C-alpha positions as a Markdown table, in Angstrom:
| # | Residue | x | y | z |
|---|---|---|---|---|
| 1 | Phe | -62.2 | 0.6 | -53.3 |
| 2 | Lys | -63.9 | -2.5 | -55.4 |
| 3 | Met | -61.9 | -1.4 | -58.6 |
| 4 | Val | -58.5 | -1.9 | -56.1 |
| 5 | Glu | -60.0 | -5.0 | -54.8 |
| 6 | Ala | -60.8 | -6.6 | -58.0 |
| 7 | Phe | -57.2 | -5.8 | -59.3 |
| 8 | Thr | -55.2 | -7.2 | -56.0 |
| 9 | Ser | -57.3 | -10.5 | -56.0 |
| 10 | Met | -55.3 | -11.7 | -58.8 |
| 11 | Ile | -52.2 | -11.5 | -56.7 |
| 12 | Asp | -54.2 | -13.3 | -53.2 |
| 13 | Cys | -52.0 | -16.5 | -53.6 |
| 14 | His | -52.0 | -19.1 | -50.8 |
| 15 | Lys | -50.2 | -22.4 | -50.2 |
| 16 | Gly | -52.1 | -25.6 | -51.6 |
| 17 | Glu | -51.9 | -29.0 | -50.1 |
| 18 | Asp | -49.3 | -29.6 | -52.8 |
| 19 | Gly | -46.9 | -27.1 | -51.7 |
| 20 | His | -47.7 | -25.0 | -54.8 |
| 21 | Tyr | -49.2 | -21.4 | -54.4 |
| 22 | Ala | -52.6 | -21.0 | -56.2 |
| 23 | Asn | -54.8 | -18.3 | -56.6 |
| 24 | Val | -57.5 | -18.0 | -54.0 |
| 25 | Tyr | -60.5 | -16.9 | -56.3 |
| 26 | Phe | -58.9 | -18.7 | -59.5 |
| 27 | His | -57.4 | -22.2 | -58.6 |
| 28 | Ser | -56.4 | -22.8 | -62.0 |
| 29 | Phe | -53.5 | -20.6 | -61.9 |
| 30 | Ser | -50.5 | -21.5 | -60.2 |
| 31 | Cys | -48.9 | -18.2 | -58.6 |
| 32 | Trp | -46.0 | -16.2 | -59.9 |
| 33 | Thr | -45.7 | -18.7 | -63.1 |
| 34 | Gly | -46.7 | -18.6 | -67.1 |
| 35 | Gln | -49.5 | -16.1 | -67.4 |
| 36 | His | -50.1 | -15.1 | -63.7 |
| 37 | Ile | -46.9 | -13.1 | -63.9 |
| 38 | Ile | -48.5 | -10.9 | -66.7 |
| 39 | His | -52.1 | -10.6 | -65.1 |
| 40 | Ala | -50.4 | -9.8 | -61.4 |
| 41 | Thr | -48.0 | -7.3 | -62.9 |
| 42 | Phe | -51.0 | -5.7 | -65.0 |
| 43 | Ala | -53.0 | -5.3 | -61.5 |
| 44 | Leu | -50.3 | -4.2 | -59.6 |
| 45 | Val | -49.6 | -1.2 | -62.2 |
| 46 | Val | -53.2 | -0.3 | -62.9 |
| 47 | Ser | -53.9 | -0.1 | -58.8 |
| 48 | Phe | -51.0 | 1.8 | -58.0 |
| 49 | Ile | -52.1 | 4.3 | -61.2 |
| 50 | Phe | -55.8 | 4.3 | -59.6 |
| 51 | Ile | -54.1 | 5.1 | -56.2 |
| 52 | Ile | -52.0 | 7.8 | -57.5 |
| 53 | Ile | -55.4 | 9.2 | -59.3 |
| 54 | Ser | -57.2 | 9.3 | -56.3 |
| 55 | Ile | -55.2 | 10.9 | -54.2 |
| 56 | Val | -54.6 | 13.8 | -56.6 |
| 57 | Val | -58.5 | 14.3 | -56.9 |
| 58 | Ala | -58.6 | 13.9 | -53.2 |
| 59 | Leu | -55.9 | 16.9 | -52.7 |
| 60 | Thr | -58.0 | 18.9 | -55.3 |
| 61 | Tyr | -61.2 | 19.3 | -53.5 |
| 62 | Tyr | -59.1 | 19.3 | -50.0 |
| 63 | Asp | -60.2 | 22.7 | -48.1 |
| 64 | Ser | -57.7 | 23.9 | -45.7 |
């Protein structure tokens, strides 16, 4: 789950004192503007693919 946590940390945004949303771990990134859109989209896509592959592997080794 560390891999999913690494990718989802890119979309962990909180409202700052100035009213703008900033990333929790990378304070220099304003959320959903500029390069953050590219990074967040990539993180979501890779996380989704990783979860699908994990489910397929789990179902492959499941004994009923």
